[in-house]
C-alpha positions in Angstrom: 13.0 -4.5 2.9 11.9 -7.0 5.5 13.9 -5.6 8.5 11.2 -5.0 11.0 13.3 -3.9 14.0 15.6 -1.1 12.9 13.5 1.9 14.2 14.1 3.7 17.5 10.7 4.1 19.1 11.8 7.4 20.7 12.5 9.0 17.4 10.1 10.5 14.9 9.0 8.3 12.0 7.9 9.9 8.7 5.9 7.5 6.5 5.3 8.6 2.9 3.5 7.2 -0.1 3.0 8.3 -3.7 -0.5 7.8 -5.2 -0.8 8.9 -8.8 0.5 12.5 -8.6 -0.1 12.9 -4.8 2.3 12.6 -1.9 0.7 11.5 1.4 2.7 11.6 4.6 2.3 10.9 8.3 4.6 11.9 11.2 4.3 9.5 14.1 5.9 8.8 17.5 4.6 5.5 18.8 0.9 5.2 17.9 0.4 9.0 18.1 0.1 11.0 14.9 1.2 14.5 15.3 1.1 15.7 11.7 -0.4 14.3 8.4 -1.2 15.7 5.1 -1.0 15.4 1.3 0.1 17.5 -1.7 -0.5 17.3 -5.4 2.8 17.3 -7.3 3.8 18.4 -10.9 3.7 15.6 -13.4 7.4 16.0 -14.2 8.1 15.2 -10.5 5.7 12.3 -9.9 3.5 10.3 -12.2 1.6 7.1 -11.8 2.9 6.7 -8.3 6.6 6.8 -9.4 9.1 9.4 -8.3 10.6 10.9 -11.5 12.6 13.8 -10.0 14.1 13.8 -6.5 15.5 17.2 -7.2 12.0 18.5 -8.0 10.4 16.9 -5.0 13.0 17.9 -2.3 12.2 21.6 -2.2 8.4 20.9 -2.2 8.6 18.7 0.9 11.2 20.7 2.7 8.6 23.0 4.4 6.9 20.0 5.9 10.1 18.6 7.3 11.3 21.9 8.9 11.8 21.5 12.7 11.7 17.7 12.6 14.3 15.0 12.5 14.0 11.3 12.4 13.7 8.3 10.1 11.7 7.7 7.0 9.6 4.7 5.9 8.5 4.6 2.3 5.5 2.6 1.2 5.8 1.7 -2.5 2.9 1.1 -4.8 2.2 -2.5 -5.7 2.5 -1.3 -9.3 6.1 -0.5 -8.6 7.2 -3.4 -6.4 6.3 -6.9 -7.5 5.8 -9.7 -5.0 6.2 -13.3 -6.0 5.7 -16.5 -4.1 8.3 -19.2 -4.8 7.8 -22.8 -3.8 11.2 -24.4 -3.2 12.5 -27.7 -1.8 13.2 -27.8 1.9 16.8 -28.2 3.0 18.4 -25.6 0.7 21.2 -23.7 2.2 21.7 -20.0 2.0 23.8 -20.1 -1.2 21.3 -22.4 -2.9 18.4 -20.1 -1.9 20.2 -17.1 -3.2 20.8 -18.9 -6.5 17.1 -19.9 -6.9 16.0 -16.3 -6.2 18.5 -14.9 -8.7 17.4 -17.4 -11.2 13.8 -16.5 -10.8 14.6 -12.8 -11.3 16.8 -13.2 -14.4 15.1 -16.1 -16.2 11.4 -15.9 -15.1 11.0 -12.2 -14.7 13.6 -11.3 -17.4 15.3 -8.6 -15.3 19.0 -7.9 -14.8 20.3 -8.3 -11.3 22.3 -5.0 -11.7 19.0 -3.1 -12.4 16.9 -4.2 -9.4 16.7 -4.2 -5.7 15.3 -7.3 -4.2 14.7 -9.1 -0.9 13.1 -12.3 0.2 11.8 -14.0 3.3 10.8 -17.6 4.2 7.2 -18.0 5.1 6.0 -20.3 7.8 3.1 -21.7 5.7 4.1 -24.9 3.8 2.2 -26.9 1.2 4.0 -30.1 2.2 6.8 -31.1 4.5 9.2 -31.3 1.5 8.5 -27.7 0.4 9.0 -24.2 1.7 7.4 -21.0 0.5 9.7 -18.0 -0.1 8.2 -14.5 -0.6 10.3 -12.4 -3.0 10.0 -8.7 -3.6 11.6 -7.1 -6.7 11.7 -3.4 -7.8 13.7 -1.6 -10.4 16.5 0.5 -8.8 15.3 3.5 -10.8 12.0 3.4 -8.8 13.7 3.4 -5.4 17.1 5.1 -5.5 15.7 8.6 -6.0 14.1 8.6 -2.6 17.6 8.8 -1.0 17.9 12.4 -2.3 14.6 13.8 -1.1 14.5 14.3 2.6 17.7 16.1 3.6 20.3 15.5 6.2 18.0 15.4 9.3 16.2 12.3 7.9 17.4 8.8 7.1 15.5 6.3 5.0 15.5 3.1 7.0 12.7 1.1 5.5 11.1 0.6 2.1 8.0 -1.6 1.9 5.6 -2.7 -0.8 2.1 -1.8 0.1 1.1 -5.4 -0.3 3.4 -6.3 2.6 1.8 -3.7 4.8 -1.7 -5.1 4.3 -0.5 -8.7 4.7 0.6 -7.8 8.2 -2.0 -5.1 9.2 -4.5 -7.4 10.9 -2.6 -10.1 12.8 -5.7 -11.0 14.8 -7.5 -12.0 11.6 -6.2 -15.4 10.6 -8.8 -15.9 7.9 -8.5 -14.5 4.3 -9.5 -10.9 4.0 -9.6 -8.2 1.4 -8.3 -4.6 1.5 -9.8 -2.1 -1.0 -8.2 1.3 -1.8 -10.5 3.5 -3.9 -8.9 6.6 -5.4 -10.5 8.8 -8.0 -8.3 7.2 -10.8 -7.9 3.6 -9.6 -9.3 0.7 -7.6 -6.7 -1.4 -5.9 -7.4 -4.6 -4.1 -5.2 -6.9 -2.0 -6.5 -10.4 -1.2 -4.6 -11.7 1.8 -5.1 -15.4 1.5 -4.0 -16.7 4.9 -0.6 -17.9 3.8 1.3 -14.6 4.3 0.8 -13.4 0.8 -1.3 -10.5 -0.5 -2.4 -11.0 -4.1 -2.8 -7.6 -5.9 -5.4 -6.6 -8.5 -6.1 -3.1 -9.9 -8.3 -1.3 -12.3 -7.9 2.3 -13.7 -10.7 4.7 -14.0 -11.1 7.6 -16.4 -13.8 10.2 -17.3 -14.7 8.3 -20.5 -15.4 5.1 -18.6 -17.7 6.9 -16.2 -19.4 8.9 -18.9 -20.2 5.7 -20.8 -21.7 4.3 -17.5 -23.8 7.5 -17.1 -21.7 9.0 -14.2 -19.5 12.1 -13.7 -16.9 12.9 -11.1 -18.1 14.6 -7.9 -16.4 17.3 -5.9 -16.5 17.1 -2.1 -15.7 20.4 -0.3 -14.5 19.9 3.2 -12.9 22.7 5.2 -12.4 24.8 2.1 -10.4 22.0 0.3 -12.0 20.4 -2.7 -11.5 16.6 -3.3 -12.5 14.8 -6.5 -14.5 11.7 -5.6 -16.2 9.0 -7.6 -20.0 8.6 -7.5 -21.0 6.2 -4.8 -23.2 4.0 -7.1 -20.3 3.7 -9.6 -17.9 2.5 -6.8 -20.4 0.0 -5.5 -20.9 -1.5 -9.0 -17.2 -1.5 -9.8 -16.1 -3.0 -6.5 -18.7 -5.8 -6.4 -18.1 -6.8 -10.0 -14.3 -6.7 -9.7 -14.3 -8.8 -6.5 -16.5 -11.4 -8.2 -14.3 -11.4 -11.3 -11.0 -11.5 -9.5 -11.9 -13.9 -6.7 -14.8 -15.9 -8.0 -17.6 -17.2 -5.9 -15.5 -19.7 -4.1 -12.8 -17.2 -3.2 -15.5 -14.7 -1.9 -17.0 -17.4 0.3 -13.7 -17.7 2.2 -13.3 -13.9 2.8 -13.9 -13.0 6.4 -13.9 -9.2 6.1 -13.3 -6.3 3.7 -11.2 -3.3 4.8 -11.8 -0.1 2.9 -9.7 3.1 2.5 -8.8 5.8 -0.1 -9.8 9.3 -0.9 -11.9 8.4 -4.0 -15.2 7.8 -2.2 -17.1 8.8 0.9 -16.5 5.7 3.0 -19.0 6.8 5.6 -21.7 6.0 3.0 -19.8 3.4 1.0 -19.2 0.9 3.8 -22.9 0.2 4.5 -23.8 -0.2 0.9 -20.8 -2.4 0.1 -21.6 -4.6 3.1 -25.2 -5.0 1.8 -24.1 -5.8 -1.7 -21.2 -8.2 -0.8 -22.8 -9.8 2.2 -19.5 -9.3 4.1 -18.5 -7.0 7.0 -16.8 -3.8 5.5 -14.6 -2.0 8.0 -12.2 0.9 8.3 -8.5 -0.1 8.2 -8.4 0.8 11.9 -11.4 1.0 14.2 -9.5 2.2 17.3 -9.2 5.9 18.1 -5.8 7.2 16.9 -4.5 10.3 18.6 -3.9 12.9 15.8 -6.6 11.6 13.4 -9.5 13.9 14.2 -11.8 12.8 11.4 -12.8 9.5 9.8 -11.4 10.9 6.5 -8.0 10.9 8.1 -8.1 7.1 8.6 -9.5 6.6 5.1 -6.6 8.6 3.5 -3.7 7.9 5.9 -4.6 4.6 7.6 -2.2 2.6 5.5 0.7 4.8 6.4 -0.2 4.6 10.1 -0.1 0.8 9.9 3.3 1.1 8.3 4.6 3.2 11.2 3.3 0.6 13.7 4.9 -2.3 11.9 8.3 -0.8 11.8 8.1 -0.1 15.5 7.0 -3.6 16.5 
């Protein structure tokens, strides 16, 4: 999962992500986006960000792939791939590190080695000279293996990444802790990148009953003939501000340097200013540079994470 240098920059990269029952995708060459889009999928194919049926998904994505060939990067939900920071003694050899990782998977997480895919990487940040930090990613094979049967013979899956790893490496110029918020109509997701190379993940599900009890209803935004379900702005501001205080606490918030927002669940052109006023922190788009192929701000808000993934695998 951590192999950063296996892509050929001259080839097309297709980055894909499942969010609830939607598939989002971006075709890139270098920094240029030449096609992006999304589709809502049947619940027997995708549910809760998990691919249930590769055979059901393959014919649905085939029209999007026609005429292209290249390599695929899959961004997996933080609800599917779990990241764990292990603090281990310095001086362990490869065999000893492998043993400690396997021991954590089987004894601490209670998973069978034959049922999971995993990878790990040493991090440069150390608590003491006698310790090293190892970042471990673990996912059930049943959540990853089906992707191999989706994209056809002209495409090769070369990279699978937890979304938390993408955000942990998205803003290398920002050395201070920061927060990434993704607001979808059914879920608030937050990654707190703490400055050590780890992104801590928090999430909260939304439903119609929750909003009705708070006195809100879903809103429909019609843009170019396509209707998108969005959350009421005031509801989002209240949920985000209370969640950040609950998850990070006052001390954690004081060390946050910036908040980056994306997702299709709210109008970010309005939400950024109000969140910034409420939180007292700069609230930014996930990329503030002009990206060729993203014609609207909404493109960055929906597909900005996938664009970051394509850039990371080409670095």
